[in-house]
N, C-alpha and C positions, 0 to 999 in steps of 0.2 A: 507946272508940278507944285503943291504946295509941301508944307514939309511933312504931312500923308499923307500923300503918293496922290490925293484929289489932282486932275487934271484939270485946268482953269484957262486952260484956251480952245480956241476952234484947229487951231495948227494940232493942238498935239488929243483930243477932239477926234481930231480925225484921223492921226498914225494912227491912231489906235483901232480901230474896221472900225468903230462903234455902230456906224451904221446895217453894221450888217447880224445887229442883235436886232431880236421884237418884242412887242408887248405880249401876254400873252390876252388866249382870245377864247380859253378857258377856266377851268378849273385843273388845278396842279398842284403833284408835291413833289417835289423832284430833289435830286443833288447835285448842284454844283460848284461849280470854282469860283471863286471873286475871280474877275478878272481887270477889269478896269471903272473907277467911278467918274461923276466929276456933277458938276453942281447945273443943277433941270435952272428952268427960267423963274421957280413962284415957290424958293423956300423950300424945298427938293433938292434931294441926291439920288443922281439914275446911279446904278447898279447895276453891270452887263456882269452876265458869272454865262460859263460853259456848265448845262450839262451830259452825270454823265453819256447819256445818249448823242452826243456832239451837239442836241440844237441850243441855237447864242438866242438867252433867256435877255430880255434888259425888264427891269423892275423900279418904281419907285419906292427911297424910302422917304416921309417930309420929316417937314419939324414936327415936337411933338415934344409942348413944351409940358414940363413934369415939376414936382418939387423937389425931386432932384435934381434937375438943373434942364435945360436945352437937351434934345440927342433926332437923333436923323438913324428912324430904325421902324418895323413894322409893327404892328398895336401889343403884336403878340411876342413881344422881344426888349430886354432890359438890353443891350448888344448896341453901341454907338457906330454907326460908318462911318462917321464921318471922325472920328476920335480917335484911330488907329490906321498905320496901315495893314491894310489884309486883304490887302491881292495877293490870289494861291492858295490864298485860307478858304476848306469845303467848306459848307453851309448846307441842311433840310432847309430848303422852301415849302413856303405855302402861300400857292395865287386862289381866292374865291370871288369868287361876281359876290356886288353890293349895292344896296335898296336902291341907287341907281342905273342898277345893270353895266358895273366897269369890273371889270378883272383888277382888284388890288393882292399889296404882300400883303399879309396876315403875320406870318410867323417865317422865324431861320432860325438855326439849332446849330 
């Protein structure tokens, strides 16, 4: 685990039960608690949430190169999920289908 609480090894990810979290298959908005984060394969951060209804949701925050610096966040969010220790915090997350037919994380409040 790095200094920001991001899981960095396969063993850490396995111990966090990351396989229990699933990618969304429909548009949704939910309030959830961030349980863990790990680095993805392609400049992304995998964020695992438990929704209030108990559903376990896996969302991807892609690297966004902004004038203010690089961030890992959904498109409509100024919060950098890679910068701070945020496990245990709650967010209202919105997922929508993009033009390619994939459900993507568009906002977190």
